[in-house]
N, C-alpha and C positions, 0 to 999 in steps of 0.2 A: 657717783653710785649707779643712775639711770645709765649713763656710759658703759659702762662695764655690763649691767644688766644686758644693753643692745648689743655688746660685742660679743657676747656669751651668747644670744640671739642669733645674730648675724650666723657666728661657724658654724654654731648647732643646726643650723638651716642649710648652710653651704655643706657640710658633709652628708646631710640627710638626699640632700640635692642629687649630690656626687652619685651616692649609693644607690640613687632610686634610676638614677642615669645610665650609670652600668648594667640593673637589673635590667634594664629598659632595653638595653641595649642583647644583652643573652636571651630576652623571650623572645626579641625579631629576631635576632640570628635562629635561637631552634626552631620560632616559627617557617624562617624560611624555607632551612634543611628541611621541615616536616611536608611544607606545599611542596619542596622538590621530588619528596619517597610517595606524597598521596597521590595516584595514580588519576588522570584525568577520564571521566567517567564517555567524554563524548571523543577519546582518542581511540582512531580506527586503529581496527583488528590486525593484527602483524599480516593473518593470511583475507584478502579480502573475499569476496562471494563469487564463487565458479560460475558461468556465463554458460547457456545455451544457446542454439542458433534458431531463431525462428523465419523461415524462409529469408536465411543470409542475415538476418540483423542479428547480431549479439546484444542478449537479452539475461540480464542479472537471475541468480534462480530466485533469486526474493524482489519485488517490484513492492513499490510505494504504492498504496492506494492513496486514493484522491478525495472519496468523501469526508475526511474530518479538514481536507481541506478546503472544500466545496460546503462544508456544516452538513451535509445528511448526514447524520449523526442517525443511526440504530438504535434508538434507548428505548425502545419500549416504550413504556408508561413512564418513562423520567422526561419531562417535554422541556425542563428547563436544559436541559443538554443542550443541545440546540443552540441556544443563548451563550449559552458557556463556551461551543466552539467558536461562535463567530465573532465573541469577545478575544478569544487568543488568538486563533488565525486569523492574524490581521495580514496583508501583502507583505510587510517585512517580515514578519514570521513564517510566513509562506517560503518566500526567500530564502531565511536561515535553515528551514527543513531539509530543502531542496538542496540547497548546500553541503550538509550534513550528513543525508543519505549518500549523497557521492562520495562524501569524505569516507564512508563505508561500505563501500563497494557496493551499493545501488545505485544502477548505471539507467533505471528506466520507472519511469511515472504511468500508473494508469488511472485514466478518470472520464467519466462521462462530462457531456457539454453542456451543465445545465443553463440555462439564461442567466439565473442569479442565483450566488455572484458571482463574475464574469470572467471564471478561469481562465481561458483561453488568453484573454488580455493581459493579464497576469501572466501567462507562460509567456507571451510574446514580450513582455517587458524585461520578461527573466533571461531571457535570451539577445534580445535587442541591446537594451541597459548596460545591461550588467554579465554578460557574456556566458550565462550558464550552460551548461554541457548536458545535463541531462534529456536522455531520450522520452518522447511519450508515446504511448500507446491511447488513442481516445475513440470512444463511441459519439459517433451523432445523435441528436435525438427524436430527430423530426420524424415522420411518421412513413412508413412505405406503401404507398398508392401508387397505383396504375402510374407510368410517365417519370417514376421516382424524382421528380423537380424539385421538391423543397429538400430533399436525402442530397442529391447530386447537392446540392446548392451548400450543403450544410460539408459535406465529404471538402469540396474545395478551399472553403474557410477556412477549415481545419490545416489541412494539407498548407495552406500560405501560413498560419500559425507557427508551422513547423512542425508537424504531426508525423513521428515515424511509420506508424501503422494504424491502420484504422480497421474498426470489430464493428458489428450491429450487437444496439445494448441490449443486453438481456431481457429488459421487459420486452423489446420488440419482437424478438426471438422467440420467446413464448408464445406471445401476441399471435405473429407469423402463420407458426405450425399449429397450435388451437386452432388457428380459422382454419388451415389447409392452406395457406395463401405461398406454397411453396415457390414459384417463380417470381416472387417478390422480395422473398428474403435468396437465392439466388441472384438474382437482379441487384441487391445488394454488396456482396460477396463482390461481384463480377465488378462492379464502379470502381472502389477502393484498387483491386487488381489491376485495373484497365490504368492505372494510373502509377504502376510499377510497385508501388508498396505493400507489404505484408496485410493482408484481409483476414479477418478474423470473424467468428461468431461465439456470442455470449450468450448464456442461458443458463434459469433458475430449473427449470423443467426438463427432466432427461429427455425424454422427447424430441428436444433437439440437435440432443447430438446424432439419437437414432436416427432419427429422420435424415440430417443431411448426410449420415454415410451411409445411408438407405438409397438415397436420389444421386449420390455422387456431386454435394455441393460443392465447389472446389474452395473449400476454406483452408486459408495456410494455417491456423491455429484454432484452438477452443477453447473460451474462458467460463468456466463451470463450478457452480459452489458445492462446495465439500466439506462437510466437519462428520464427525459423530457426532450421536444423540447422549453420550453420557456425562450430563451436565445437568443439575438442579433445575433448568427452566425451559429443560429440551422437549420436542412436543410429544404430546401424550399419545397411544395410538390411537384415541377417538379422532386427534386433531391430524395425524398421517392418512384418511380414510377421507379429508377436505381436497377436491381437484382443486389443481397448482393455483388456478384462479383466486383461490381462496388462501391461500398459502401464503404465511410472512416471506417476504424474500430474502431475511437475512438467514433464513434455516436450508440446510439441505435434504430434501424430503427422503432420501433413496439412496445414504451413503453404501450401502452393500451391492446394490444395484449399480452405485457408479463406480464402483471399482472393478465389476465384472464387465461393465458393458467397456468400459475406457482400456481395457485390457485388450481389446482387439482391435483401436483406437492407433494409427500409425502417425498421427498429426502431434503437434505439441498441445499441450494442457496446460493453462496455468489456473490453477484454485482460487476460488475467491471465496471470502464468509470463512474464511479457514477457523476461526475463533468464534464462529456464531455469533459475533458483533459483538466481540467481548467477554463471552459466558465464558469459553473454554481457555486456558492459562496459555500462552505460547510454547512451551517448553512442549506440553501434551500434546496441542493442535499441530506442532510444525513435524514432528515426529509421525504421527498417525499420516499425518495428508502428504507425505515423501515418502513412507515404507510402503502405501497406497495408490502408488502409481503417478502423483500429480511432479509434470517437471520444472513447473516454476509455482511461487506463491504470492499471492498479490495479499498486502497487508497494512491495513490503515494506520498509524501510528503519527503522534507527536512526538516534536523533534526530540525530548527526552526519553522516547521510549527507542527509540533508531539503534543505539548502540548497545543493548541488552539483548535486542530482537536478533540482530547481527549474529551475535555472539551466540546464542541460541540457535539460530538457523542452520551455522556452519558445524554445530557440535551433532544437529541432524544429521546433517547431510555426510559427516565424516563415518557415522555408526549407519545408515541408510542401509535397510533388509528389504528389497521391493523385488517383485515376479516378474512387474511390468517395466521393458530395455526405456533406458530414456531416449525421449523421442526429439529431444533439442541440445 
């Protein structure tokens, strides 16, 4: 009897095992077919981003912003976000992000040069050890003082690291115009131009652009904050009365005036802070900025945002309605 039970148990177990194996095979096959049909969120778009020319340099209409890579997140009172970005964007993750940006048609990174973390060292390693090809438009952070020794030294270092263009940091541009030091601003622009690379001026304060145009400062391009105020945490009327020196750097204080001033500017314009540090959704932000005259947009993105943001940018560019001609 025990042998009969054992035999029946064995047969029943064998049949169940066979059925289970067949079911598992069918399930695996179905999963494989499903995986083949499921779109890859990180797959490059069929049409990559169009480009414009800035002093001979071909630059994609969307540039990858560097603040998230250097962990300089404008997170308002959410202090933990800075550390969160620092833990997420490790050196290896930065490399992956740069690779992914290029796969989706973003050919240029723009970043300022903070001492910590050493983003320039990371870019050197990316280019020299990993063969990375992404272009970079970088601003020195050195002060602009008579003689310009520190500024010249940083420009030399950045170009040695492979920078393709240099611009005056927006913080510096604001300070120089506020203090009436237009000669030093002109010298800063000339230092990069003397090296034969495109040389631009960054600004939060619209007066920087106005004074550069008025005084004939020969910048090749401008990088200027630009976004509307139609978002829940947008600046209040009383806040807009504050001088620029007391105004948060991630705000564009005067979007309507910016539109009007830039209409007569013939130099290429890269708009940044276009989402007001994440407060405006990309679809809303990109269309507004391209429609109202920006030639390029500088967008801070984590790696998992790149595919969707490029798709949105391409859609905005396909339906753009602008009065300012493309200047690049």
